[in-house]
VOVEXTI-77633 format. One record per residue: residue in three letters; y, z, x of N, C-alpha, C, O in turn. Coordinates in steps of 0.02 Angstrom, whole numbers, padded with zeros to 5 digits, always signed. Layout:
// residues N
ALAYZXYZXYZXYZX;...
***
This chain:
// residues 247
MET+00621-03053-00466+00649-03099-00417+00598-03120-00365+00595-03178-00344;ARG+00555-03072-00344+00502-03090-00297+00454-03140-00328+00433-03188-00295;HIS+00436-03129-00392+00392-03175-00427+00423-03244-00431+00389-03295-00420;ALA+00488-03247-00446+00523-03311-00451+00523-03347-00384+00515-03408-00381;ALA+00532-03310-00329+00532-03340-00263+00464-03370-00246+00460-03422-00213;ARG+00411-03337-00269+00344-03363-00256+00325-03421-00301+00283-03463-00284;HIS+00357-03424-00361+00339-03476-00410+00403-03510-00435+00421-03502-00494;PRO+00437-03548-00394+00502-03577-00415+00496-03625-00474+00543-03633-00512;ALA+00437-03658-00483+00429-03705-00538+00431-03670-00606+00441-03703-00657;ARG+00420-03605-00607+00420-03568-00670+00490-03544-00692+00498-03520-00748;ILE+00539-03552-00648+00606-03526-00664+00636-03563-00723+00662-03531-00769;GLY+00634-03629-00722+00663-03668-00776+00633-03652-00844+00670-03636-00891;PRO+00566-03654-00851+00536-03637-00916+00553-03565-00939+00563-03553-00998;TYR+00556-03519-00890+00572-03450-00908+00643-03445-00935+00656-03411-00985;VAL+00690-03478-00902+00759-03476-00924+00766-03506-00994+00803-03480-01036;ARG+00729-03561-01007+00732-03592-01073+00705-03544-01126+00734-03538-01180;ARG+00651-03509-01111+00623-03461-01158+00671-03402-01167+00678-03375-01222;LEU+00704-03382-01113+00752-03326-01117+00809-03343-01164+00829-03302-01205;VAL+00835-03404-01158+00890-03425-01201+00867-03428-01273+00902-03406-01319;ARG+00807-03457-01284+00781-03460-01353+00769-03390-01381+00784-03377-01440;ASP+00742-03346-01340+00731-03277-01363+00796-03245-01385+00799-03213-01438;TRP+00848-03253-01346+00913-03224-01363+00940-03253-01429+00965-03217-01471;ARG+00933-03319-01436+00959-03351-01497+00919-03330-01559+00949-03314-01610;LEU+00853-03329-01554+00812-03311-01612+00818-03237-01629+00815-03218-01687;ARG+00826-03194-01578+00835-03123-01591+00900-03110-01628+00903-03067-01672;ARG+00951-03146-01610+01015-03139-01646+01007-03158-01719+01038-03128-01763;ALA+00966-03209-01732+00958-03234-01800+00912-03190-01842+00920-03187-01903;THR+00862-03157-01811+00811-03122-01849+00813-03046-01840+00778-03011-01877;GLY+00852-03021-01794+00857-02948-01784+00793-02918-01757+00761-02946-01713;ASP+00773-02860-01785+00716-02823-01759+00651-02839-01797+00600-02807-01785;ASP+00652-02887-01842+00593-02906-01881+00549-02952-01839+00565-03011-01831;HIS+00495-02925-01811+00455-02966-01765+00422-03025-01801+00417-03079-01772;VAL+00400-03015-01862+00368-03070-01898+00418-03126-01910+00401-03185-01899;ALA+00478-03110-01930+00529-03161-01940+00545-03196-01874+00554-03257-01871;TYR+00549-03156-01821+00562-03185-01754+00507-03233-01734+00521-03289-01712;TYR+00444-03212-01741+00390-03256-01717+00380-03316-01763+00357-03368-01741;ARG+00397-03308-01827+00396-03366-01872+00446-03418-01847+00433-03478-01849;ALA+00504-03395-01824+00554-03441-01796+00529-03474-01732+00542-03533-01720;VAL+00494-03435-01691+00464-03464-01630+00415-03519-01649+00415-03573-01618;MET+00372-03506-01699+00323-03556-01720+00357-03617-01749+00333-03674-01738;ARG+00411-03607-01786+00447-03665-01813+00472-03710-01756+00467-03771-01759;SER+00500-03678-01705+00525-03715-01647+00470-03751-01611+00477-03810-01595;ASP+00414-03716-01598+00359-03746-01561+00324-03801-01601+00305-03853-01574;THR+00314-03789-01667+00279-03837-01709+00318-03902-01714+00289-03956-01717;ALA+00384-03898-01716+00426-03958-01720+00415-04003-01660+00419-04064-01665;ARG+00400-03973-01602+00388-04012-01542+00316-04038-01538+00305-04096-01524;ASN+00268-03994-01553+00197-04012-01546+00155-03958-01580+00149-03903-01553;PRO+00125-03972-01639+00085-03921-01673+00028-03894-01630+00013-03834-01634;ASN-00003-03936-01590-00056-03911-01546-00028-03864-01493-00058-03813-01477;GLY+00030-03882-01466+00062-03839-01418+00084-03773-01448+00086-03722-01413;ALA+00100-03773-01513+00122-03712-01546+00067-03660-01548+00081-03600-01551;VAL+00004-03681-01546-00052-03634-01545-00080-03625-01475-00134-03597-01466;GLY-00044-03651-01425-00061-03636-01356-00102-03688-01320-00126-03676-01264;THR-00112-03746-01351-00153-03798-01319-00117-03865-01328-00129-03900-01377;ALA-00075-03882-01281-00032-03941-01289-00071-04006-01292-00051-04052-01329;SER-00126-04012-01256-00164-04074-01255-00217-04073-01310-00243-04020-01327;GLN-00232-04133-01337-00284-04138-01389-00352-04117-01361-00392-04087-01396;GLU-00364-04135-01298-00429-04118-01267-00438-04042-01264-00491-04017-01280;ARG-00386-04006-01242-00391-03933-01237-00394-03902-01307-00430-03853-01317;TRP-00357-03930-01354-00358-03906-01423-00429-03909-01451-00453-03861-01482;MET-00462-03965-01440-00531-03973-01464-00578-03926-01428-00622-03895-01460;ALA-00571-03919-01363-00617-03878-01324-00611-03804-01343-00662-03770-01349;LEU-00550-03780-01351-00541-03709-01368-00564-03694-01439-00590-03640-01452;GLY-00554-03741-01484-00579-03732-01551-00655-03728-01552-00684-03687-01588;GLU-00687-03771-01514-00760-03769-01509-00784-03704-01478-00835-03676-01499;LEU-00748-03679-01428-00766-03616-01395-00766-03559-01446-00813-03519-01448;GLN-00713-03554-01485-00709-03501-01535-00765-03506-01587-00797-03457-01604;PHE-00774-03567-01611-00825-03578-01664-00895-03562-01638-00932-03526-01671;SER-00912-03589-01580-00980-03579-01554-00993-03505-01541-01048-03480-01553;TYR-00943-03470-01516-00953-03399-01502-00964-03359-01565-01011-03318-01569;LEU-00923-03371-01616-00931-03332-01677-00996-03349-01713-01029-03305-01740;ARG-01015-03412-01712-01079-03432-01743-01137-03399-01708-01185-03377-01741;SER-01135-03395-01642-01190-03365-01605-01189-03289-01606-01235-03256-01582;HIS-01135-03260-01634-01129-03188-01637-01124-03163-01709-01090-03114-01724;GLY-01158-03197-01754-01168-03169-01820-01141-03207-01880-01158-03190-01936;LEU-01099-03257-01870-01071-03292-01927-01122-03340-01956-01151-03382-01921;ALA-01134-03334-02022-01182-03376-02057-01146-03420-02108-01091-03402-02130;PRO-01175-03477-02127-01141-03522-02175-01124-03489-02242-01076-03509-02275;SER-01163-03439-02262-01151-03406-02327-01096-03354-02324-01075-03328-02376;HIS-01071-03338-02265-01020-03286-02258-00952-03309-02282-00936-03369-02282;ARG-00912-03260-02302-00841-03273-02313-00803-03250-02251-00811-03194-02228;LEU-00762-03295-02225-00725-03283-02163-00651-03284-02177-00625-03330-02209;LEU-00616-03233-02152-00543-03231-02152-00519-03242-02081-00537-03204-02036;GLU-00479-03294-02071-00450-03306-02005-00376-03289-02008-00336-03323-02041;ILE-00358-03236-01972-00288-03215-01968-00254-03255-01912-00280-03257-01855;GLY-00198-03286-01927-00166-03330-01878-00206-03394-01870-00222-03413-01814;CYS-00221-03427-01925-00264-03486-01922-00231-03546-01889-00265-03592-01869;GLY-00164-03545-01884-00130-03599-01850-00142-03666-01884-00145-03671-01945;ASN-00149-03718-01843-00163-03785-01871-00237-03801-01870-00257-03858-01861;LEU-00278-03748-01880-00351-03755-01888-00384-03780-01825-00430-03821-01828;ARG-00362-03756-01768-00393-03774-01704-00467-03757-01706-00509-03800-01689;ALA-00484-03697-01726-00554-03679-01738-00571-03683-01812-00629-03693-01831;GLY-00519-03676-01854-00530-03671-01925-00565-03730-01957-00607-03721-02001;TRP-00551-03791-01934-00583-03848-01966-00658-03847-01954-00697-03871-01995;ARG-00679-03820-01897-00751-03814-01883-00782-03760-01927-00837-03769-01954;PHE-00746-03703-01935-00771-03652-01981-00776-03679-02052-00826-03665-02086;ILE-00727-03716-02074-00727-03744-02142-00787-03790-02151-00821-03787-02202;ASP-00800-03831-02102-00856-03878-02105-00923-03841-02107-00970-03863-02140;TYR-00927-03785-02072-00989-03747-02065-01004-03703-02125-01062-03696-02146;LEU-00952-03673-02154-00961-03625-02208-00970-03661-02275-00952-03719-02283;GLU-00997-03624-02323-01004-03650-02390-00934-03662-02420-00886-03630-02400;PRO-00928-03708-02469-00863-03722-02499-00829-03658-02525-00861-03616-02557;GLY-00765-03653-02512-00726-03597-02536-00734-03533-02497-00706-03481-02517;HIS-00771-03534-02441-00785-03473-02404-00739-03462-02344-00745-03412-02309;TYR-00694-03509-02331-00646-03501-02276-00577-03484-02304-00552-03517-02350;TYR-00547-03431-02275-00480-03410-02294-00439-03406-02229-00456-03370-02183;GLY-00385-03444-02228-00341-03442-02170-00271-03419-02189-00243-03445-02237;VAL-00244-03371-02152-00176-03349-02164-00135-03356-02100-00162-03351-02045;ASP-00071-03367-02108-00026-03373-02050+00044-03355-02073+00061-03362-02132;ILE+00086-03332-02027+00155-03315-02044+00200-03377-02045+00257-03373-02067;SER+00174-03433-02021+00216-03493-02013+00200-03546-02065+00146-03576-02063;PRO+00247-03560-02112+00236-03616-02158+00230-03682-02122+00193-03726-02143;ASP+00267-03689-02067+00267-03753-02031+00197-03768-02002+00174-03825-02006;ILE+00165-03718-01974+00099-03730-01944+00046-03740-01998-00004-03774-01987;LEU+00057-03711-02057+00009-03722-02112+00015-03793-02140-00035-03821-02163;LEU+00075-03822-02139+00081-03892-02157+00043-03936-02107+00010-03985-02127;ALA+00046-03919-02043+00007-03954-01993-00068-03944-02005-00108-03990-01994;ALA-00087-03883-02028-00158-03870-02043-00182-03914-02099-00239-03938-02097;GLN-00141-03926-02149-00160-03970-02204-00174-04041-02178-00221-04074-02201;ARG-00134-04063-02131-00145-04130-02103-00210-04134-02064-00245-04184-02066;VAL-00226-04080-02028-00290-04078-01991-00348-04078-02040-00398-04112-02029;LEU-00342-04040-02094-00394-04038-02145-00408-04108-02173-00466-04128-02180;VAL-00355-04145-02188-00363-04212-02215-00393-04259-02162-00436-04300-02178;SER-00370-04252-02100-00395-04297-02048-00470-04290-02036-00502-04337-02013;HIS-00498-04231-02051-00569-04219-02042-00607-04227-02109-00668-04215-02111;GLY-00573-04247-02161-00606-04260-02225-00640-04199-02254-00696-04203-02280;LEU-00607-04141-02251-00638-04078-02272-00609-04050-02337-00618-03991-02352;GLN-00574-04092-02374-00543-04067-02436-00595-04039-02484-00581-03991-02521;HIS-00655-04068-02484-00707-04046-02531-00733-03976-02516-00768-03947-02558;LYS-00718-03949-02457-00741-03881-02440-00694-03827-02468-00708-03768-02461;LEU-00639-03848-02498-00594-03804-02536-00574-03741-02497-00582-03685-02522;PRO-00548-03748-02437-00524-03689-02400-00462-03659-02432-00425-03694-02467;HIS-00452-03595-02420-00393-03560-02445-00345-03551-02386-00362-03519-02337;LEU-00285-03579-02391-00235-03574-02339-00172-03545-02370-00147-03571-02419;CYS-00146-03491-02341-00085-03462-02370-00042-03430-02316-00066-03409-02264;VAL+00023-03427-02331+00071-03397-02285+00079-03323-02302+00077-03304-02361;VAL+00087-03281-02252+00096-03209-02261+00156-03187-02219+00177-03221-02173;ASP+00183-03129-02237+00238-03101-02197+00221-03033-02169+00265-02998-02143;ASN+00157-03013-02174+00133-02951-02144+00058-02955-02139+00027-03004-02161;LEU+00027-02903-02112-00045-02902-02105-00076-02846-02146-00127-02817-02127;ARG-00045-02832-02203-00074-02783-02249-00128-02813-02294-00169-02776-02322;LEU-00129-02879-02300-00182-02915-02335-00190-02891-02407-00246-02890-02434;ALA-00135-02871-02438-00138-02840-02504-00162-02887-02559-00186-02864-02611;HIS-00158-02953-02548-00177-03000-02601-00252-03016-02600-00275-03054-02642;PHE-00289-02986-02554-00362-02996-02552-00398-02936-02584-00374-02880-02579;PRO-00454-02949-02618-00492-02893-02649-00530-02853-02597-00540-02874-02540;ASP-00551-02794-02617-00590-02750-02574-00657-02782-02557-00687-02817-02598;ALA-00681-02770-02496-00749-02789-02475-00765-02862-02490-00818-02877-02517;HIS-00719-02906-02474-00727-02977-02491-00754-03019-02434-00785-03071-02446;PHE-00743-02997-02371-00759-03039-02314-00816-03011-02272-00821-02950-02261;ASP-00859-03056-02250-00912-03037-02202-00884-03033-02132-00909-02995-02090;ALA-00833-03073-02118-00805-03075-02050-00731-03089-02054-00707-03126-02097;VAL-00694-03059-02008-00623-03073-01999-00613-03093-01926-00643-03063-01881;HIS-00573-03144-01914-00564-03172-01847-00490-03180-01833-00453-03208-01874;ALA-00468-03155-01776-00398-03162-01756-00395-03181-01683-00400-03139-01639;HIS-00387-03245-01671-00384-03270-01603-00311-03280-01583-00273-03314-01617;SER-00291-03249-01527-00224-03256-01499-00171-03233-01550-00118-03265-01557;VAL-00185-03178-01585-00137-03147-01630-00109-03084-01599-00048-03076-01593;PHE-00153-03039-01578-00131-02977-01547-00097-02991-01480-00058-02950-01456;SER-00111-03048-01450-00078-03066-01387-00004-03080-01398+00035-03082-01350;HIS+00016-03090-01461+00087-03102-01477+00114-03047-01522+00165-03057-01555;SER+00082-02990-01524+00100-02938-01573+00119-02872-01538+00083-02849-01494;PRO+00174-02842-01559+00190-02774-01536+00141-02724-01568+00105-02741-01614;ARG+00142-02664-01542+00093-02615-01562+00093-02601-01637+00040-02594-01667;HIS+00151-02597-01669+00153-02579-01740+00120-02632-01784+00093-02616-01837;VAL+00122-02695-01763+00088-02748-01800+00012-02741-01794-00024-02750-01842;ILE-00011-02726-01733-00082-02715-01722-00106-02656-01763-00160-02659-01794;GLU-00068-02602-01764-00087-02543-01803-00092-02560-01877-00138-02537-01912;GLU-00045-02599-01902-00047-02619-01972-00110-02659-01987-00143-02647-02038;CYS-00128-02705-01943-00188-02745-01954-00251-02702-01953-00293-02709-01997;LEU-00257-02659-01904-00317-02616-01899-00322-02567-01957-00376-02545-01974;THR-00266-02550-01986-00266-02505-02044-00292-02540-02106-00326-02508-02147;HIS-00276-02604-02115-00290-02637-02178-00351-02684-02177-00380-02698-02230;VAL-00371-02708-02119-00430-02752-02117-00493-02717-02144-00531-02750-02181;PRO-00507-02653-02129-00568-02623-02154-00576-02626-02229-00632-02630-02254;ARG-00522-02624-02266-00527-02626-02339-00557-02691-02364-00594-02691-02413;VAL-00542-02747-02330-00565-02812-02355-00633-02832-02327-00661-02883-02346;LEU-00660-02792-02280-00725-02807-02251-00781-02779-02293-00776-02724-02321;LYS-00835-02818-02298-00896-02793-02330-00930-02743-02284-00918-02744-02224;PRO-00971-02698-02311-01011-02654-02268-01052-02695-02219-01086-02743-02238;GLY-01050-02676-02155-01085-02713-02104-01047-02773-02077-01070-02808-02032;GLY-00987-02785-02105-00947-02840-02081-00914-02825-02014-00918-02768-01989;PHE-00881-02874-01984-00850-02864-01919-00783-02900-01915-00770-02949-01950;PHE-00742-02875-01870-00676-02903-01856-00671-02915-01781-00672-02868-01742;ASP-00666-02978-01762-00658-02998-01692-00586-03017-01679-00557-03056-01717;PHE-00558-02991-01624-00491-03012-01605-00486-03019-01529-00520-02984-01492;THR-00444-03064-01508-00430-03072-01436-00361-03042-01421-00321-03031-01466;TYR-00350-03029-01357-00287-02999-01335-00277-03014-01261-00324-03029-01225;ASN-00214-03010-01240-00199-03016-01169-00214-02949-01135-00186-02898-01153;ARG-00260-02950-01087-00281-02888-01056-00243-02875-00991-00230-02920-00951;THR-00225-02812-00982-00200-02789-00918-00234-02723-00902-00248-02683-00946;ASP-00247-02712-00839-00274-02648-00816-00220-02606-00783-00233-02552-00757;GLY-00159-02632-00786-00102-02596-00758-00056-02572-00814-00079-02548-00866;THR+00009-02580-00802+00059-02559-00851+00062-02607-00909+00068-02668-00899;GLU+00060-02581-00970+00066-02624-01028+00138-02650-01032+00185-02614-01018;HIS+00145-02714-01051+00211-02744-01050+00212-02805-01096+00161-02825-01124;HIS+00271-02834-01104+00278-02896-01141+00323-02943-01101+00361-02921-01057;VAL+00318-03007-01117+00361-03057-01087+00403-03088-01143+00377-03126-01184;LEU+00467-03071-01143+00515-03097-01192+00491-03087-01264+00507-03128-01307;ARG+00453-03035-01277+00430-03017-01344+00387-03071-01377+00376-03069-01437;GLU+00363-03118-01336+00316-03170-01361+00245-03156-01339+00198-03170-01376;ASP+00236-03130-01279+00170-03117-01251+00165-03043-01234+00205-03017-01195;PHE+00115-03010-01263+00105-02938-01255+00039-02925-01218-00011-02958-01232;TYR+00040-02877-01172-00018-02861-01131-00038-02788-01142+00004-02743-01136;TYR-00102-02777-01159-00127-02710-01174-00188-02694-01132-00227-02737-01113;ARG-00196-02629-01118-00258-02605-01088-00312-02601-01142-00297-02584-01199;PRO-00374-02616-01125-00428-02612-01175-00431-02543-01208-00441-02539-01268;GLY-00422-02489-01168-00427-02422-01196-00376-02408-01249-00390-02370-01296;THR-00317-02439-01244-00266-02429-01295-00288-02456-01363-00281-02423-01414;LEU-00315-02517-01363-00336-02548-01426-00398-02514-01455-00405-02507-01515;ILE-00443-02493-01411-00502-02457-01434-00481-02391-01466-00508-02372-01518;ALA-00434-02356-01435-00410-02292-01462-00376-02302-01530-00384-02261-01575;LEU-00337-02357-01538-00305-02370-01602-00357-02381-01657-00348-02358-01714;ALA-00411-02416-01640-00464-02427-01689-00500-02362-01705-00512-02347-01764;GLU-00517-02324-01655-00555-02262-01665-00514-02211-01704-00542-02170-01741;ALA-00448-02212-01697-00405-02166-01735-00408-02180-01809-00388-02138-01850;ARG-00432-02239-01827-00438-02258-01897-00511-02256-01920-00528-02285-01971;GLY-00553-02222-01881-00623-02214-01899-00665-02275-01888-00719-02282-01917;LEU-00642-02321-01846-00677-02384-01833-00715-02380-01767-00701-02338-01724;THR-00764-02423-01759-00800-02430-01697-00776-02494-01663-00778-02548-01693;ALA-00755-02489-01600-00729-02547-01563-00772-02559-01502-00783-02513-01462;THR-00795-02620-01494-00840-02638-01440-00812-02697-01401-00804-02751-01431;PRO-00797-02691-01336-00777-02749-01296-00833-02801-01294-00891-02784-01283;MET-00815-02863-01305-00864-02918-01304-00864-02947-01233-00829-02995-01219;GLU-00904-02916-01191-00901-02932-01119-00925-03003-01104-00903-03033-01056;ASP-00971-03029-01145-00994-03097-01131-00940-03149-01144-00942-03204-01117;TRP-00891-03131-01185-00834-03176-01196-00794-03185-01132-00768-03239-01118;ASP-00789-03131-01092-00750-03134-01031-00778-03184-00980-00742-03206-00936;ALA-00841-03201-00988-00872-03249-00942-00855-03321-00961-00870-03367-00923;LEU-00825-03331-01019-00809-03398-01043-00740-03420-01016-00700-03378-00995;PRO-00727-03485-01017-00663-03511-00990-00604-03498-01036-00579-03544-01068;HIS-00583-03435-01040-00526-03416-01081-00491-03357-01049-00524-03313-01021;LYS-00425-03355-01053-00387-03303-01018-00385-03237-01054-00372-03185-01023;GLN-00397-03236-01120-00392-03174-01158-00460-03139-01162-00513-03170-01152;SER-00458-03075-01176-00519-03036-01188-00529-03028-01263-00485-03043-01303;LYS-00589-03002-01281-00607-02997-01352-00638-02929-01366-00676-02903-01325;ILE-00621-02902-01424-00651-02839-01449-00677-02851-01519-00646-02887-01559;ARG-00734-02821-01535-00761-02823-01603-00754-02754-01634-00771-02704-01603;VAL-00729-02753-01695-00719-02691-01732-00764-02691-01793-00768-02741-01829;THR-00799-02636-01805-00839-02628-01865-00820-02562-01899-00795-02516-01867;VAL-00831-02560-01964-00813-02501-02003-00862-02445-01993-00843-02387-01988;ASP-00927-02463-01990-00979-02412-01988-01024-02418-01928-01077-02386-01925;GLY-01005-02459-01879-01048-02470-01821-01105-02516-01835-01150-02524-01794;GLY-01106-02546-01894-01162-02587-01914-01150-02661-01911-01184-02700-01945;GLY-01102-02683-01871-01087-02754-01866-01144-02794-01838-01185-02768-01800;ARG-01146-02858-01858-01199-02902-01834-01185-02922-01761-01127-02921-01740;SER-01236-02939-01723-01225-02960-01654-01265-03022-01640-01263-03048-01584;
***
């Protein structure tokens, strides 16, 4: 109530999200993936760019460039195979597809609706000849991918919308699909106080919690502190299987 009194303009949007949360929870129960797929369907119907968190085309382009430039300058090479978890409508993905060798980009998402939007983005940039792999998933076990197939895995703004058990599932299964020396970069909503969520859409974690989850699975987790200096609200961690990730 104190927060609402200080920010009255946020009351209306919050109430609308609260009503939608109640409606979608009734329809999907305790299945978070089904729930968030419904959220994405709702958001994508209004604005595919807004569904991935960047309502304006200008911001969509800028944030995609930010992700691409950072990963390229931190070890991604054209010959690498890249898996992007939560690829959305290819905000950064179309740049990765253009940069990588044909057939080396793999994008997965829980939302069929946003992947249809991704196909339209692919066509608009004339990148069909790069033969990207785009597929819908209903979990993060990645069982349909072979062992040691990817040089890099990228998940931007995925853990920021994920409860702990989804993050644990991802950290458990990503190492299997990574090549030796490969790396997994993910962003998350950081808090240095009490971990919490907002209407089960936005989750906030302490860095130590995510590092501990990785280390419990024999992984090395390194905060990417130079990312924090960039114009983005989320923080980033890099995970490697053997501590041998590229930098």
